N, C-alpha and C positions, 0 to 999 in steps of 0.2 A: 178525459181531458178536463183540467181545472181552469184553463184560461178563460173560457167563455162565461161561466158562472161568476168568476171573479170580476170580469169587465162589466157584467150586467149589474152586479151589486155596486160597483164603482159608479156606474151611470145613474143609479138610483139616488145617489146623494149629490149629484152634480146637476146644476140647473143649466140646461142647454136651450138656446133660443135661436130662432131664425135659420139662416143658411148653415150655421155650424152644426145644428142638430140634424138637419137634412143630410149634410155631407157625411156625418158620422154613421147615420142609419144606412146610407148607400154603401159605405165601406163594409159594414157587417154583412149586408145582403149579398154583395158580389165577391168579396174577398174572404170573408170568414173572420174568425178571431185572430188577432195579431199576437204572435208569440212574444213573450218577454225573454230577454237574454242579457246577461251581464258579462262583459269581457274585461280582463285586466291585463295590463302590460307592466312587466317588471324590468326596469332599466338597471343594468349592472355596469358600474363604472370600471373601465378597463385600463385607464391611464396609470402607469406605474413609474416610480422614480427609482432608478437602480444605482447603487453605490458599491464599489469594491474596496476592500481593505486588505492590506498585506502585512505579514509578519515574517521575519527571518531571524532564526536563532542559531548561534554557533554553539556546538556541544562536542564534547570529546567522547568517542565510542567507549563503551565499558565491557565489550566482549570481543574476543578474537578467536579465530579458528585457523589451524595450520595442519598441513598434511606432511607426515614423516614416513618415508618409505625406503624400500630396498629393492634393487633389481639385480638378481643373481643368475649367473650362467655356469652350469656344471655339466660334466659328461652324463650324469644320470639324474633321474627325478629325485631320488632319495638324497643325493648330495646337495642338490639345489634347494630342496625343502629344508634340509637340516641347517643350511647356512642362513636362509631367509628367516626361519623360525627362531633361530638363535638371536639374530639381530633384533627382530620385532619384540621378542620376549624381554630382551635386555633393556630396550628402550622403554617398554611399558613399565617395567619394574622401577627404572630410574625416574620415570615421570611420577609414579606414586610416591617415591621417596622425596620428591620435590614438593609434595603437598597437593598434587593435582588429583582430584577425585576419580575413582574408577569409572563412574558414570560418564565422565568427560573424555574417556579414552575408548575409541571404537576402532576395530579392525575393518578395513575396507579394501575392496579390489584385490583379493587374494586370487592370483591366477597362475596357471602353469601352461607354458607353450613349448612345443618342440622347435629346435633349431634345425634348419636344413642346409645341406650343401649340394651343389649340382655338379655332377661329373658325367661326362659322356652321355648327356641327355637324360640322366637319371637323377632323382632326388633321394638323398639319404639323410636320415636323422643323425646330426652330429652332436647333439647334446640337448639340454633342456634349460629353459629360463623360467624363473619364478619371480613374480612381482607381488609385493604386499605393502599395504599402506596403513598407517594409523592416523585417524582423524582426531585431533586434540583440540579441546575447547579451553580457552583461558580467560579468566577475569582479572588476573593480576598481571599487568603488562610488564612489570619488572622482571617476570620470569620468562618472557617471550624469547629474548635473545639468548638466555642461558639454555632454554629448551633446545633451540636450534644448534647451539654449539655442542650440547650433550649428545644429541641425536647423531650428528656427523662423527663425533668421537666414537660412538658405539657401532658405527658401520653404516649408517643411513647414507644413501647416495641419491635419494629422491626427496628433496625438501622444497615445499612450495605451497601454493594454494592459500596464501595468507589473506584472510579477509577480516576486516573490522566491521562491527555492527553495534547497534544500540539494543540493549535488553528491552523486553516488553514493559517492565516496570518503569525504566527511564523514558521510554518512548511515550508512555501514557502521561507522564509528568510534563514532558516537553509539549505534547499535543494540547494539553489543557492550557498551558501558558500561551502557546501560539494561537490558539483559537481566541482566547481572551484578548490578546493584542490585536489580532486581525479584525475582530468585531468592533473593538474600540476605534480602530483606524477607519473602518467603513462608516460607522456612525458619525464620527467627526467630519469626514468628507461630505456625507449626506447633509449634515446640518449647515456646513459652510456654503455648499453649492445651492441649497434651498434658500438660504438667506440672501445670497447674492442674486439669485434669479427670481426671487419673489414667489417661490413655490411653497405651499403649505403642505407639510408632510403629515400623513396619517400613520396607521400602525404598519408594522412589518408583516407582510403576507407571504414571503417566500425567502428561504435561505439556501445557498449552495456553497460548497466548499471544495477546495482543491489543495493537495499537498505535493511537494516535490523535494525529495531528499537527495543530497549528494554526499557520498562517503569518500573518505581519503584513500589514496593509493599508497601502499607501502613504499618506503624509500628504496627498498631493494627488490628488484623484480624477481618473479618466480624462477625464470629460466637461469638467472644468475646464481640463485641459491643452489640449483641442481648441479652446477659445475664449478662451485666455489673451490678455491685452492685449500685443500685440507692441511697442507703443510704450513699455511700462514697461522701465526699465533695471534693475529689481530682479532679481537672479539667481534661478533656479529652485532650490527646496529640496525634495528628496524623500529621506526617510530610510527605511532598511529595517526598523528596529526589531529585535525579537527574535522567534524562533519557539519554541514549546513542543513538546517531543517527549515524549509520554506513553506509557508501556509498562506492561502488567500481565501477570503470569504466575500460573497456577493449578497447584499441585502436588497430586497425589492419592497418599496414602500407604496402604500396607497397615497394618492394626492387628493387634497381636500379642495 
């Protein structure tokens, strides 16, 4: 223990008189050395000033996907496959001739099913059905309507699944702009509110963000495309419309 020697040395340089000296001696006799301790309290300010900014950008999608398919029923599997393969291969070759990359044409959902009829409580196979679909990605929307018309001319009777989207490159560009606008809006609101309320703002200590996108619905519904009148000479018209990119940012400031 180093406390007692320390106090003794301290007392050697302090002049004690009268009752004070007697009291101090009694304290050492009955209580012993008094330990020294240092305590510290850290006060952390928790008051925060929160401000939210918003940005909403209108943009036109730059990618589209569409499903082109065939549903064939024939007495045998071979006949059903031959017809389905002929249609799918023909559409695929025509798509390439229209300038669509091979990588953007994918075969999907190739299936074979038996057809049954029921007589006298028994089921018998009456034929076979083959379904096949091509998933096509487009970046040139001027070709979209021509692709639909070509596919139906070549024998497709399942056309739909039209979806418009924004490419990763364009999305990154829009996101940067939306973030910048939302943060600027949040800062402006914070400065105005702080000035009006007499609050002094410190540094930003927290940031949170939220995005909400809404994409357009094609003007022609999928089910309508599947049963369109092939005898009509009127060209197909599907427009992408515009997409709304909404972004919000919340800034939390320290208050001074």
